Structures are given as C-alpha cells and as structure tokens.
ROSE-733949 format. One record per residue: residue in one letter; x negated, y negated, z negated of N, C-alpha, C in turn. Coordinates in steps of 0.1 Angstrom, whole numbers, padded with zeros to 4 digits, always signed. Example, Ala and Ser with C-alpha at 12.3 -4.5 7.8 and 13.67 -1.06 7.14 Angstrom:
# ROSE-733949
a-0132+0057-0078-0123+0045-0078-0132+0033-0078 s-0128+0022-0071-0137+0011-0071-0129+0000-0079 
END
This chain:
# ROSE-733949
m-0585+0056-2984-0592+0068-2978-0585+0081-2983 i-0583+0090-2974-0576+0103-2977-0587+0113-2981 a-0585+0118-2993-0595+0128-2999-0593+0142-2993 i-0604+0149-2990-0603+0163-2985-0610+0172-2995 d-0603+0183-2998-0609+0193-3007-0621+0199-3001 q-0633+0196-3007-0646+0200-3001-0647+0215-3001 d-0643+0222-3012-0644+0237-3013-0635+0243-3002 l-0623+0238-3000-0614+0243-2990-0620+0241-2976 q-0625+0229-2974-0631+0226-2961-0643+0236-2958 a-0651+0238-2968-0663+0247-2966-0658+0261-2962 t-0648+0266-2970-0642+0279-2967-0637+0280-2953 i-0629+0270-2949-0623+0271-2935-0634+0270-2924 t-0643+0260-2926-0654+0259-2916-0662+0271-2914 n-0665+0278-2925-0673+0290-2924-0665+0301-2918 y-0652+0302-2921-0643+0312-2916-0642+0311-2901 v-0640+0298-2896-0638+0296-2882-0651+0299-2874 q-0662+0295-2879-0675+0298-2873-0677+0314-2873 r-0674+0320-2883-0676+0335-2884-0667+0342-2874 k-0655+0336-2872-0645+0343-2863-0645+0336-2849 r-0655+0329-2846-0656+0322-2833-0653+0332-2821 s-0658+0344-2821-0656+0353-2810-0641+0357-2809 r-0634+0357-2821-0620+0360-2820-0612+0349-2813 l-0616+0337-2816-0609+0325-2809-0611+0326-2794 i-0623+0329-2790-0626+0331-2776-0618+0342-2770 e-0617+0353-2777-0609+0365-2772-0595+0361-2771 l-0589+0354-2780-0575+0350-2780-0572+0342-2767 t-0582+0333-2764-0580+0324-2753-0581+0332-2740 q-0591+0341-2739-0593+0349-2727-0581+0358-2724 d-0576+0364-2735-0564+0373-2733-0552+0365-2727 l-0550+0353-2731-0539+0345-2726-0541+0341-2712 v-0554+0337-2708-0557+0333-2695-0555+0345-2685 r-0558+0357-2690-0558+0369-2681-0544+0374-2679 l-0534+0368-2686-0520+0371-2683-0513+0359-2676 p-0512+0359-2663-0507+0348-2656-0493+0344-2661 s-0490+0331-2663-0477+0327-2667-0474+0314-2659 e-0475+0316-2646-0473+0304-2637-0458+0300-2637 n-0456+0287-2637-0443+0281-2635-0441+0277-2621 k-0432+0282-2614-0429+0279-2600-0414+0276-2598 p-0410+0264-2602-0396+0261-2603-0389+0265-2590 p-0377+0271-2591-0369+0272-2604-0372+0284-2613 t-0382+0292-2609-0385+0304-2616-0399+0303-2623 g-0402+0313-2631-0415+0313-2638-0418+0327-2643 a-0430+0329-2647-0435+0343-2651-0441+0343-2665 e-0434+0338-2675-0440+0337-2688-0438+0349-2697 l-0430+0359-2693-0426+0370-2701-0438+0378-2707 a-0447+0382-2699-0458+0391-2704-0466+0383-2714 c-0469+0370-2712-0477+0363-2722-0469+0362-2735 q-0456+0359-2734-0448+0358-2746-0448+0371-2754 e-0447+0382-2747-0446+0395-2754-0460+0398-2761 h-0471+0394-2754-0484+0395-2760-0485+0387-2773 i-0481+0375-2772-0482+0366-2784-0474+0372-2795 a-0462+0377-2792-0454+0383-2803-0461+0395-2809 s-0468+0403-2801-0475+0414-2807-0487+0410-2816 v-0494+0399-2812-0504+0394-2821-0499+0389-2834 l-0488+0382-2833-0482+0377-2846-0477+0388-2855 r-0471+0398-2849-0466+0410-2857-0477+0416-2864 a-0489+0418-2858-0500+0424-2864-0506+0416-2876 s-0502+0403-2877-0506+0395-2888-0495+0393-2898 g-0484+0401-2897-0474+0400-2907-0463+0390-2904 w-0463+0384-2892-0452+0375-2889-0441+0383-2883 a-0429+0376-2882-0417+0383-2876-0412+0374-2865 p-0419+0374-2853-0415+0365-2842-0402+0369-2836 e-0395+0359-2831-0383+0361-2823-0385+0356-2809 l-0382+0366-2799-0381+0362-2785-0367+0360-2782 y-0363+0348-2776-0349+0346-2773-0348+0339-2760 e-0338+0342-2752-0335+0336-2739-0329+0322-2741 l-0332+0313-2732-0326+0300-2734-0311+0300-2732 t-0306+0310-2725-0292+0310-2723-0284+0314-2736 e-0292+0319-2746-0286+0323-2759-0285+0311-2768 v-0291+0299-2765-0292+0288-2774-0279+0280-2773 k-0272+0280-2784-0259+0273-2785-0261+0258-2782 g-0253+0252-2773-0253+0238-2771-0264+0233-2762 l-0273+0242-2757-0284+0237-2749-0279+0230-2736 d-0271+0237-2729-0267+0231-2716-0257+0220-2717 q-0253+0216-2729-0245+0204-2731-0253+0193-2737 h-0265+0195-2740-0273+0184-2746-0277+0174-2735 p-0277+0161-2739-0280+0151-2729-0294+0152-2723 l-0303+0158-2729-0317+0160-2723-0318+0172-2715 f-0308+0181-2715-0309+0193-2707-0308+0190-2692 r-0316+0196-2684-0316+0194-2669-0313+0208-2663 p-0302+0209-2656-0299+0222-2649-0308+0224-2637 g-0306+0236-2631-0313+0239-2619-0325+0249-2620 r-0328+0253-2632-0339+0263-2634-0333+0277-2637 d-0340+0287-2633-0336+0301-2636-0344+0306-2648 y-0337+0310-2658-0344+0314-2671-0343+0329-2673 k-0340+0337-2663-0340+0351-2665-0354+0356-2668 n-0355+0365-2679-0368+0370-2683-0379+0360-2685 r-0375+0349-2691-0384+0338-2695-0381+0333-2709 p-0384+0342-2719-0380+0338-2733-0389+0328-2740 n-0383+0320-2748-0391+0313-2758-0395+0322-2769 l-0405+0318-2777-0409+0325-2789-0409+0316-2801 g-0404+0320-2812-0404+0312-2824-0407+0321-2836 a-0413+0316-2846-0416+0324-2858-0418+0314-2870 r-0414+0319-2882-0415+0311-2894-0421+0319-2905 r-0431+0313-2912-0437+0319-2924-0432+0310-2936 t-0423+0315-2944-0417+0308-2955-0427+0305-2966 g-0428+0292-2970-0437+0288-2980-0433+0291-2994 a-0442+0289-3004-0439+0292-3018-0430+0282-3024 g-0428+0270-3017-0420+0259-3022-0427+0247-3027 g-0421+0236-3025-0427+0223-3029-0436+0216-3019 g-0438+0222-3008-0447+0216-2998-0439+0211-2986 r-0446+0204-2977-0440+0199-2964-0441+0210-2953 s-0431+0211-2945-0431+0221-2934-0438+0215-2921 l-0443+0224-2913-0450+0220-2901-0447+0230-2890 v-0445+0225-2878-0444+0234-2866-0456+0232-2857 l-0462+0243-2854-0473+0243-2844-0467+0247-2830 s-0467+0238-2821-0459+0241-2808-0469+0240-2796 g-0465+0248-2787-0473+0248-2774-0465+0254-2763 h-0467+0250-2751-0461+0256-2739-0470+0267-2734 i-0464+0278-2730-0471+0289-2725-0472+0290-2710 d-0463+0282-2703-0464+0282-2688-0475+0273-2683 t-0480+0276-2671-0490+0269-2665-0486+0264-2651 v-0492+0255-2645-0490+0252-2631-0495+0264-2623 p-0491+0266-2610-0496+0277-2602-0511+0276-2600 r-0516+0288-2596-0530+0288-2592-0533+0278-2581 g-0524+0277-2572-0526+0268-2561-0534+0274-2550 t-0536+0266-2539-0544+0271-2527-0558+0265-2527 q-0561+0257-2537-0575+0251-2537-0585+0263-2539 p-0597+0262-2533-0607+0272-2535-0613+0273-2549 w-0611+0284-2556-0618+0286-2569-0631+0293-2567 t-0641+0289-2575-0654+0296-2575-0654+0307-2586 r-0644+0306-2595-0642+0316-2606-0629+0323-2604 d-0627+0335-2610-0614+0342-2610-0604+0333-2618 a-0594+0329-2611-0584+0320-2618-0578+0327-2630 f-0578+0340-2630-0572+0347-2642-0582+0356-2648 g-0594+0352-2648-0605+0361-2653-0609+0357-2667 g-0606+0345-2672-0611+0341-2685-0626+0342-2687 e-0633+0339-2676-0648+0341-2676-0654+0330-2685 v-0664+0335-2693-0672+0326-2702-0685+0323-2695 v-0688+0311-2693-0701+0306-2687-0706+0295-2696 g-0717+0298-2703-0722+0287-2712-0712+0284-2722 n-0708+0271-2723-0699+0266-2733-0685+0265-2728 r-0682+0272-2717-0669+0270-2710-0661+0284-2709 i-0648+0283-2710-0640+0294-2706-0632+0290-2694 y-0633+0297-2683-0626+0293-2670-0613+0300-2668 g-0604+0294-2661-0592+0301-2657-0580+0291-2657 r-0570+0295-2649-0558+0287-2649-0551+0286-2663 g-0549+0274-2667-0543+0272-2680-0552+0273-2692 s-0565+0275-2689-0575+0276-2700-0575+0263-2708 n-0574+0251-2701-0573+0238-2708-0559+0234-2711 d-0550+0237-2702-0536+0232-2703-0527+0244-2702 m-0523+0250-2714-0529+0247-2727-0530+0260-2735 k-0536+0270-2728-0537+0283-2734-0548+0283-2745 a-0558+0275-2744-0567+0274-2755-0560+0268-2767 g-0551+0258-2765-0544+0253-2776-0534+0263-2782 v-0528+0271-2774-0520+0282-2780-0528+0292-2787 a-0540+0295-2782-0549+0304-2789-0553+0298-2803 m-0555+0285-2803-0559+0278-2815-0547+0280-2826 n-0535+0278-2821-0524+0280-2830-0523+0295-2835 l-0525+0304-2826-0525+0318-2829-0536+0322-2839 f-0548+0316-2837-0559+0318-2847-0555+0313-2861 v-0548+0302-2862-0544+0296-2875-0533+0306-2881 a-0524+0311-2872-0514+0320-2877-0520+0333-2883 e-0531+0338-2877-0539+0349-2882-0546+0346-2895 a-0552+0334-2895-0561+0330-2906-0554+0328-2919 v-0541+0323-2919-0534+0321-2931-0533+0334-2939 p-0528+0345-2934-0528+0357-2942-0541+0363-2944 d-0550+0362-2934-0564+0367-2936-0572+0361-2947 l-0569+0348-2949-0576+0341-2960-0568+0341-2973 s-0556+0348-2973-0547+0349-2984-0543+0335-2989 l-0540+0326-2979-0536+0313-2983-0521+0313-2985 s-0517+0309-2997-0503+0308-3000-0498+0294-2998 l-0492+0291-2987-0488+0278-2983-0475+0274-2991 c-0475+0262-2995-0463+0257-3002-0451+0255-2993 g-0454+0248-2982-0444+0245-2972-0443+0255-2961 d-0432+0256-2954-0430+0265-2943-0440+0262-2932 l-0446+0272-2926-0454+0270-2913-0446+0277-2902 l-0444+0270-2891-0436+0275-2880-0446+0276-2868 f-0444+0286-2860-0452+0288-2847-0442+0289-2836 e-0445+0283-2825-0436+0285-2813-0445+0283-2800 t-0441+0291-2790-0445+0289-2777-0433+0288-2768 v-0432+0277-2760-0421+0275-2752-0424+0276-2738 i-0414+0279-2730-0415+0280-2715-0412+0267-2708 d-0415+0267-2696-0410+0256-2686-0413+0242-2691 e-0425+0239-2695-0429+0225-2698-0434+0218-2685 e-0441+0226-2677-0447+0220-2665-0436+0215-2655 f-0439+0206-2646-0430+0201-2636-0417+0195-2643 g-0420+0188-2655-0409+0181-2662-0399+0190-2667 g-0402+0203-2670-0392+0212-2675-0385+0208-2688 v-0392+0209-2699-0388+0203-2712-0376+0211-2718 n-0368+0218-2710-0357+0226-2716-0362+0236-2726 g-0373+0242-2725-0378+0251-2735-0381+0245-2748 t-0387+0233-2748-0389+0225-2760-0376+0221-2767 l-0367+0217-2759-0354+0213-2764-0347+0225-2770 a-0348+0237-2764-0342+0249-2769-0348+0253-2783 g-0361+0251-2785-0367+0254-2798-0361+0246-2809 r-0358+0233-2806-0352+0225-2816-0338+0229-2820 l-0330+0232-2809-0317+0236-2811-0315+0250-2818 r-0326+0258-2816-0326+0271-2822-0329+0271-2837 g-0334+0259-2841-0337+0257-2855-0351+0258-2860 y-0360+0258-2850-0375+0258-2854-0380+0244-2856 n-0375+0238-2866-0378+0224-2869-0385+0223-2883 a-0392+0212-2884-0400+0210-2896-0401+0195-2899 n-0408+0192-2910-0411+0178-2913-0420+0171-2903 a-0428+0178-2896-0437+0173-2886-0441+0184-2876 a-0447+0179-2865-0451+0189-2855-0464+0185-2849 v-0473+0195-2846-0485+0193-2839-0484+0201-2826 i-0485+0194-2815-0484+0201-2802-0499+0202-2797 s-0503+0214-2793-0517+0217-2791-0521+0214-2776 e-0517+0203-2771-0522+0198-2757-0537+0195-2758 p-0544+0195-2747-0558+0192-2747-0560+0177-2749 s-0561+0173-2761-0562+0158-2764-0576+0153-2764 f-0586+0162-2761-0600+0159-2761-0605+0154-2775 l-0600+0161-2785-0604+0159-2799-0600+0145-2804 r-0589+0139-2798-0583+0127-2802-0570+0130-2809 v-0566+0122-2819-0552+0123-2824-0544+0115-2815 c-0534+0121-2808-0526+0113-2799-0511+0113-2803 p-0507+0101-2809-0493+0100-2813-0484+0095-2802 a-0489+0094-2790-0481+0088-2779-0484+0095-2766 q-0474+0094-2758-0475+0099-2744-0470+0088-2734 r-0476+0088-2723-0471+0079-2712-0459+0086-2706 g-0450+0078-2700-0439+0084-2692-0444+0086-2678 g-0436+0093-2670-0439+0095-2656-0427+0096-2647 r-0429+0091-2635-0418+0092-2625-0424+0097-2612 t-0419+0107-2606-0423+0113-2594-0412+0111-2583 a-0416+0105-2572-0407+0103-2561-0412+0110-2548 h-0404+0116-2541-0407+0122-2528-0401+0112-2517 i-0409+0106-2509-0405+0096-2499-0407+0102-2485 t-0396+0103-2478-0396+0109-2464-0395+0098-2454 f-0406+0097-2445-0406+0087-2434-0403+0094-2421 r-0395+0088-2413-0391+0095-2400-0392+0084-2388 a-0397+0089-2377-0397+0081-2365-0399+0090-2353 p-0395+0086-2340-0397+0094-2329-0412+0098-2326 g-0414+0110-2323-0428+0115-2320-0430+0120-2307 g-0437+0132-2306-0440+0138-2294-0454+0135-2288 v-0456+0136-2275-0468+0132-2269-0465+0125-2255 l-0458+0132-2246-0456+0127-2233-0443+0119-2233 t-0443+0106-2229-0432+0097-2228-0433+0088-2217 e-0423+0082-2212-0424+0071-2203-0428+0058-2210 g-0438+0052-2206-0442+0039-2212-0452+0042-2223 a-0451+0035-2234-0461+0035-2245-0462+0048-2252 f-0474+0051-2256-0476+0064-2263-0470+0063-2277 p-0462+0073-2280-0455+0073-2293-0465+0072-2305 v-0461+0065-2316-0469+0064-2328-0463+0072-2339 g-0451+0077-2337-0445+0085-2348-0444+0077-2361 v-0447+0085-2372-0446+0079-2385-0460+0073-2390 v-0470+0075-2382-0484+0071-2387-0484+0056-2391 e-0479+0048-2383-0480+0033-2386-0471+0030-2398 q-0460+0037-2400-0452+0035-2412-0460+0039-2424 v-0466+0050-2424-0473+0055-2436-0485+0047-2439 t-0492+0043-2428-0504+0034-2430-0500+0021-2436 h-0489+0015-2432-0484+0003-2438-0480+0005-2453 f-0473+0016-2456-0469+0019-2469-0481+0021-2478 l-0491+0029-2474-0503+0031-2482-0511+0018-2485 a-0511+0009-2475-0518-0004-2477-0511-0012-2488 k-0498-0010-2490-0491-0018-2500-0491-0012-2514 v-0495+0001-2515-0495+0007-2528-0503-0001-2539 p-0515-0006-2535-0523-0014-2545-0515-0026-2550 e-0506-0032-2542-0498-0043-2546-0488-0038-2557 f-0482-0027-2555-0473-0022-2565-0480-0019-2578 a-0492-0013-2577-0500-0010-2589-0503-0023-2596 a-0507-0033-2589-0510-0046-2596-0498-0052-2602 q-0486-0051-2596-0474-0056-2601-0470-0049-2614 r-0472-0035-2614-0469-0028-2626-0478-0032-2638 r-0491-0034-2635-0500-0039-2645-0496-0053-2651 r-0491-0061-2642-0487-0075-2647-0475-0074-2655 k-0465-0066-2651-0452-0066-2658-0450-0057-2670 s-0458-0046-2671-0456-0037-2681-0463-0042-2694 r-0455-0040-2705-0460-0044-2718-0468-0032-2724 v-0481-0035-2726-0490-0024-2730-0488-0020-2745 q-0485-0008-2747-0483-0003-2761-0497-0003-2768 e-0498-0005-2781-0511-0007-2788-0519+0006-2786 l-0514+0018-2786-0522+0030-2785-0528+0031-2771 y-0524+0023-2761-0530+0023-2748-0539+0010-2745 a-0541+0002-2755-0548-0011-2754-0562-0009-2748 r-0568+0002-2751-0582+0004-2746-0583+0012-2733 h-0571+0016-2728-0572+0024-2715-0574+0014-2703 a-0583+0018-2694-0586+0010-2683-0574+0006-2674 d-0565+0016-2673-0553+0013-2665-0541+0020-2672 p-0534+0012-2680-0524+0018-2688-0512+0024-2680 v-0509+0018-2668-0498+0023-2660-0502+0026-2646 p-0510+0037-2644-0515+0040-2631-0504+0044-2621 v-0508+0041-2608-0499+0044-2597-0507+0053-2587 s-0501+0064-2583-0509+0073-2574-0501+0079-2563 v-0508+0082-2552-0502+0090-2541-0508+0104-2543 t-0500+0114-2546-0505+0127-2550-0504+0137-2539 k-0496+0135-2528-0495+0144-2517-0491+0136-2505 i-0496+0140-2493-0492+0135-2480-0491+0147-2471 f-0479+0149-2465-0477+0161-2456-0469+0157-2444 t-0475+0161-2432-0468+0159-2420-0464+0173-2414 s-0473+0181-2411-0470+0194-2406-0481+0204-2409 p-0479+0217-2408-0490+0227-2410-0502+0225-2401 w-0513+0228-2406-0526+0226-2399-0529+0238-2390 g-0537+0236-2379-0543+0247-2372-0537+0247-2358 t-0544+0256-2350-0540+0258-2336-0527+0266-2334 g-0522+0271-2345-0509+0277-2344-0497+0267-2343 e-0501+0254-2344-0491+0243-2344-0494+0235-2331 p-0484+0229-2325-0486+0221-2313-0493+0208-2317 i-0501+0202-2308-0507+0189-2310-0496+0179-2306 t-0492+0171-2316-0481+0162-2313-0482+0151-2324 v-0477+0139-2320-0476+0128-2330-0465+0132-2340 p-0467+0132-2353-0457+0136-2363-0445+0127-2363 e-0434+0133-2364-0421+0126-2364-0417+0124-2379 e-0422+0131-2388-0418+0131-2402-0431+0132-2411 c-0431+0124-2421-0441+0125-2431-0435+0124-2445 k-0439+0133-2454-0434+0133-2468-0446+0128-2477 v-0443+0119-2485-0453+0113-2494-0448+0116-2509 e-0457+0122-2517-0454+0123-2531-0460+0111-2538 f-0452+0103-2545-0456+0091-2551-0453+0092-2566 y-0464+0089-2574-0463+0092-2588-0468+0079-2596 w-0460+0075-2605-0465+0064-2613-0461+0066-2628 q-0469+0060-2637-0467+0062-2651-0462+0050-2658 l-0458+0051-2670-0451+0040-2676-0454+0040-2691 m-0452+0029-2698-0454+0027-2712-0442+0032-2720 p-0445+0036-2733-0434+0038-2742-0425+0026-2743 g-0412+0027-2743-0403+0016-2743-0397+0012-2730 e-0404+0016-2719-0398+0012-2706-0385+0020-2703 v-0376+0013-2697-0363+0019-2695-0362+0024-2680 q-0356+0036-2678-0355+0042-2665-0349+0033-2655 e-0337+0027-2658-0330+0019-2648-0339+0007-2643 e-0346+0001-2652-0355-0010-2649-0367-0006-2641 v-0373+0006-2645-0384+0011-2637-0381+0014-2623 e-0369+0021-2621-0365+0025-2608-0361+0013-2600 r-0354+0003-2606-0351-0009-2598-0363-0016-2593 e-0373-0017-2601-0386-0023-2597-0392-0016-2585 f-0392-0002-2585-0397+0006-2574-0389+0004-2562 f-0376+0004-2562-0368+0003-2550-0369-0011-2544 e-0370-0021-2553-0371-0035-2548-0384-0036-2540 w-0395-0030-2546-0408-0031-2539-0408-0023-2526 l-0402-0011-2526-0401-0003-2514-0393-0010-2503 r-0382-0016-2507-0374-0024-2497-0382-0035-2491 s-0390-0042-2499-0398-0053-2494-0408-0048-2484 v-0414-0036-2487-0424-0030-2478-0417-0028-2464 v-0405-0022-2464-0398-0019-2451-0394-0032-2444 q-0389-0042-2452-0383-0054-2446-0394-0063-2440 a-0406-0061-2445-0417-0070-2440-0421-0066-2426 h-0418-0054-2421-0421-0049-2408-0410-0040-2403 p-0398-0046-2400-0387-0038-2396-0389-0030-2383 e-0398-0035-2374-0401-0028-2362-0407-0015-2364 l-0414-0013-2376-0420+0000-2378-0410+0011-2383 f-0399+0006-2388-0389+0015-2395-0376+0016-2387 p-0375+0025-2377-0362+0026-2370-0351+0031-2380 e-0355+0038-2391-0346+0042-2401-0353+0040-2414 p-0346+0037-2425-0353+0035-2438-0358+0048-2444 p-0369+0048-2451-0373+0060-2457-0363+0065-2468 i-0363+0078-2470-0354+0084-2479-0362+0088-2492 t-0357+0084-2504-0364+0087-2516-0356+0097-2524 e-0362+0107-2529-0356+0117-2538-0365+0118-2551 f-0359+0122-2562-0367+0124-2575-0366+0139-2578 p-0377+0147-2575-0376+0161-2577-0378+0166-2591 i-0383+0157-2600-0386+0160-2614-0379+0151-2623 r-0374+0155-2634-0366+0147-2643-0374+0134-2647 w-0367+0124-2651-0373+0112-2657-0380+0116-2670 l-0392+0113-2671-0400+0115-2684-0404+0102-2690 p-0397+0099-2701-0400+0086-2708-0413+0086-2715 g-0419+0074-2717-0430+0073-2726-0425+0074-2741 s-0433+0077-2750-0429+0078-2764-0441+0076-2773 a-0438+0071-2785-0449+0069-2795-0443+0068-2809 i-0451+0072-2819-0449+0070-2833-0460+0061-2838 s-0458+0055-2850-0468+0045-2855-0480+0052-2860 k-0492+0046-2858-0504+0051-2863-0504+0052-2878 l-0494+0045-2885-0494+0045-2900-0486+0057-2905 e-0480+0066-2896-0473+0078-2901-0483+0087-2909 p-0479+0092-2920-0488+0101-2927-0494+0113-2919 l-0486+0118-2909-0490+0128-2901-0503+0124-2893 v-0503+0112-2888-0515+0107-2881-0527+0105-2890 g-0525+0098-2901-0536+0096-2910-0542+0108-2916 e-0534+0118-2920-0539+0130-2926-0546+0139-2916 l-0541+0140-2904-0548+0148-2894-0561+0141-2890 a-0561+0128-2889-0573+0121-2886-0584+0123-2896 a-0579+0123-2909-0589+0126-2920-0595+0140-2919 c-0587+0149-2916-0592+0163-2915-0601+0164-2903 a-0598+0157-2892-0607+0157-2881-0621+0151-2884 e-0620+0140-2891-0633+0133-2895-0641+0142-2904 a-0634+0150-2913-0642+0159-2922-0649+0170-2914 v-0643+0174-2903-0649+0185-2895-0659+0180-2885 l-0655+0169-2879-0664+0163-2868-0675+0155-2873 g-0674+0149-2885-0684+0141-2890-0683+0126-2887 s-0673+0122-2879-0670+0108-2876-0655+0107-2873 p-0649+0095-2875-0635+0094-2873-0631+0097-2858 p-0620+0104-2856-0616+0106-2842-0609+0094-2837 d-0608+0093-2824-0600+0082-2817-0586+0085-2820 i-0578+0075-2822-0563+0076-2823-0558+0068-2811 a-0552+0075-2801-0549+0069-2789-0537+0076-2782 g-0531+0070-2772-0521+0077-2764-0527+0086-2754 i-0521+0097-2751-0526+0106-2741-0523+0101-2727 e-0530+0105-2717-0529+0099-2704-0518+0103-2695 g-0509+0112-2700-0498+0116-2691-0486+0120-2699 p-0475+0123-2692-0463+0127-2699-0463+0142-2703 c-0455+0145-2713-0454+0159-2718-0441+0160-2725 d-0439+0170-2734-0427+0172-2741-0427+0165-2755 l-0437+0157-2758-0437+0150-2771-0425+0142-2774 y-0419+0136-2764-0408+0127-2766-0396+0134-2771 v-0394+0147-2769-0383+0154-2774-0383+0154-2789 f-0394+0156-2795-0395+0156-2810-0392+0142-2815 h-0398+0132-2809-0397+0118-2813-0383+0113-2812 q-0377+0114-2799-0366+0106-2796-0353+0114-2798 a-0353+0127-2797-0340+0135-2798-0339+0141-2812 f-0350+0142-2820-0349+0149-2832-0356+0141-2844 s-0360+0129-2841-0366+0120-2851-0377+0128-2859 t-0385+0136-2852-0396+0143-2859-0409+0137-2856 p-0417+0133-2866-0431+0128-2863-0439+0140-2857 a-0445+0137-2846-0453+0147-2838-0464+0140-2831 v-0475+0148-2831-0488+0143-2824-0493+0154-2815 l-0502+0150-2806-0509+0160-2798-0523+0161-2803 w-0528+0174-2804-0541+0176-2809-0547+0189-2802 g-0559+0188-2796-0565+0199-2790-0579+0197-2785 p-0585+0207-2778-0599+0206-2774-0601+0198-2762 r-0614+0197-2758-0618+0191-2745-0618+0202-2734 g-0617+0197-2722-0618+0206-2710-0619+0198-2698 g-0617+0205-2686-0618+0198-2674-0611+0205-2663 n-0610+0198-2651-0603+0203-2639-0589+0208-2642 t-0582+0201-2651-0569+0204-2655-0559+0203-2643 h-0552+0214-2640-0543+0215-2628-0550+0216-2615 a-0564+0217-2616-0572+0219-2604-0579+0232-2604 a-0587+0235-2593-0595+0247-2593-0606+0246-2603 d-0610+0258-2608-0620+0260-2618-0617+0252-2631 e-0605+0253-2635-0601+0247-2648-0609+0254-2659 y-0612+0246-2669-0620+0252-2680-0617+0244-2693 v-0620+0251-2704-0620+0245-2718-0634+0247-2724 e-0638+0237-2732-0651+0237-2738-0650+0245-2752 i-0658+0255-2753-0657+0264-2765-0660+0256-2778 d-0671+0248-2778-0675+0242-2791-0663+0232-2795 s-0657+0225-2786-0646+0216-2790-0634+0224-2795 l-0632+0236-2789-0621+0245-2793-0623+0249-2808 v-0635+0253-2811-0639+0257-2825-0636+0245-2834 e-0641+0233-2831-0639+0221-2839-0624+0218-2841 a-0616+0219-2830-0602+0216-2830-0595+0226-2839 t-0599+0238-2839-0592+0249-2846-0595+0247-2861 a-0608+0244-2865-0611+0242-2879-0604+0230-2884 t-0602+0219-2876-0595+0208-2880-0580+0211-2883 l-0574+0219-2874-0560+0222-2875-0558+0231-2887 l-0566+0241-2890-0564+0250-2901-0566+0242-2914 l-0575+0233-2915-0577+0224-2926-0564+0215-2928 f-0559+0210-2917-0547+0202-2918-0535+0209-2922 v-0533+0221-2918-0522+0230-2922-0522+0231-2937 c-0534+0234-2943-0535+0236-2957-0532+0223-2964 r-0536+0211-2959-0534+0199-2965-0519+0195-2964 w-0513+0196-2953-0500+0192-2951-0490+0200-2958 c-0491+0213-2957-0482+0223-2963-0484+0224-2978 g-0497+0223-2981-0501+0225-2995-0504+0240-2997 v-0514+0242-3006-0518+0256-3009-0515+0259-3024 a-0507+0269-3026-0502+0272-3040-0514+0277-3048 
END
C-alpha cells in the first residue's frame, strides 16, 4: 500500500476547497475564449495568450512557439502534413525543481471541436454555471482539465511548495480531428519529463490506455433523378440500406477477432463500430425533389492497443468488398473509400507502472475509495508519449457530459476532486523539499 502524507493531504484539500471559486473562474475564462479547431485551420491563439498571462502572474515563464519553429517536426514519422499552423502557437513552461525528485509534465490540448449546428439551450461560449455544472463548448473536453492544470500551477507558488523535481506545464494545439502534431511538437521542443498526466475527462478514473480509431468516408453513387422511361430510379438508397444492414455483422466480426486488452476487459463493447454521419444533399424546398445519386457515409470504428493498421484496414476492405459482391446489381460502380483523419493507434502502459499506482493512491486518499483503473473509451494523443518517446503517461480528469455535442458540460464537484488529487500527486511524484 502506498502511504500518503496526511498533513500534506489536509493542507491541499483545504486549499482546493477554499479556492473552489478560482477553479470555476479559470474554467469559465477558457470556455469564454473560443478555440475551435476547423481543419486545416484553428483559432487557439487567444486562449493560449490568456493562459500565458495567467502563468506569468504566478511567476512562471511560459513560451509561446509556432509549430513551424520546431526542428525536425515535419520530418518525424508521426507528423501529418496538411494543416495550417499560422497564429496557432503551442505553449510550454518549466518550473525547475530543487533537485533529487522526479519530473512531471501536465499536458492538455486547448483546441475544441466546433460549436456545430446542433441547437444549444445554453450559450456555447458563455461558461454558464447551473447547479453543479459549467456549460460550454470544450468545458468537458478539455478546458476544465486545462483549468485544473493551471490551478495546480498557481497553487505550487501560492502554497510555497518547493518541489524537488521539475514541473512542466503545456497546452498544445490541434489535438481534435486526429491532429496530434501539437503534442508531437511539444516533445520535440524539449518539454519532456519522467512521466506525464494528460488532463482529458477520464471521469475520475486513472486511464493508462486509449483505444485506437479509424474514420472512413465512403461515397456511394448510382443514377438518380425522378422521371425516367420504365422503372422509377432508386439512386443510392438501396445501396446504403444494404450497407447499413451489414454494419452489425462487421461489428460482430470485430468483437470476435480483436484481442481485448486487460484494461478494457470490463467494457461492454471493447471495439465499437459506428455510423457517425449520412449525407445525401441539403435539406429544404430550396433543393429539388429527386432520388439522390450520391450518398456519403462516415464510418468509424475503434480498436485495441496492439492492433496493426495494415491488418485493421485489410479486414475492413475485405468486409466492404463482400458487402458489394453479395448484391452486384445494387452497385453499378464500387463505393469509394477515403481516410480523412490520420490512423490513431491504441496504446497502453502497464497497471504496475509507478505512475499508475501512485496517482491511484492519491485519488483514493481524496475520493475515499479506490478509483477505477481502465482504458478510456476513445483515441487521443496519449500514444505519442507511450510509443514515440517511451514516456509513462496516463489520462486523469473530471466527469462531464454531452462531449462534442450541444450543451456540453463539466461537473464542478468532480473537477474539485480531480484537482485536489492532481495537486497531491504532483507533490508526491516530484517530492517536496
């Protein structure tokens, strides 16, 4: 069992509760500064400049740097071209320790998905507090997590904590839509440590693993129209109907063939398969009434740590080919498949890593019961730390809901608990002189 300093825990718990309003304020301020990622561009600058000013006020010396300045970035095997990084800086900062301790980087992405066209009942950029929730785009993914890291960065000097190991803070751009170049740039810029905590919304679980993800855009085409000689045209409707009916078979095949990693053993569906968008033509009376000639389907499936890109894609194409060949009369031409987002592999470290055990012990001290240790339900940038830089890293953050949807929110009580846990863990991991 890992011992926790009771006096230090009491000091930290009391401090976080006393400063609860500051934690809420930090989150609201970030939500109120839109930082939407709309590939190939994004609008993270204002948020990054705000974070830099908060850090400077607490005695940190943050660096804002453009990704184009990072030596070797565009030559790295994980770099994916095609994004525009003008006025989209990363932020990094280091607080040098007194010596003799382990270093730690607190990492988070500052970009969010767009507001979208779904109807919101709250201001998407209002940071409105209702009961135990803070609403707004990115409140859960992951501006509350960034606010948590900022709170810790303020708390260390405010509590006069002399950490033995270096504490690093970073906010990276372009994580959404499989970006990852921002996280890669942070490593190449030198903001590295003995371990990393990424403040994704883990729902108060310690998550040493991420699922991988593959997104395919499949285009179906067939003759359409309305008036013809002979039979009424069916366009792509029967093609798509046939395809959708076969999706559960692909999902079942994935569940049979995929080897479930231990951190996903309790998940109801370790390798989910989804249709996330279906599009034929714009809606409304401004468009002609006609049988659609083209339909685009966004198809998304997840995978386990250890699965290989070539094998996963071969399985998909073999299945899609069988769907088409089963009814060739429906497909005058084969569907076209494109991959709009980079390959995102699954990744995991062992539950026995000191990082996992010590963070879990700090969480148990704050929460009063052991936290779950499990893989998170989607892909993110965790794999960059694991696979490209051999850095133990976990995901840790609060609970929330409607992530990537309208009326996104984070739960305030869980944010307070997550922050107290993280501050306690920083002291334990880095050591206090």
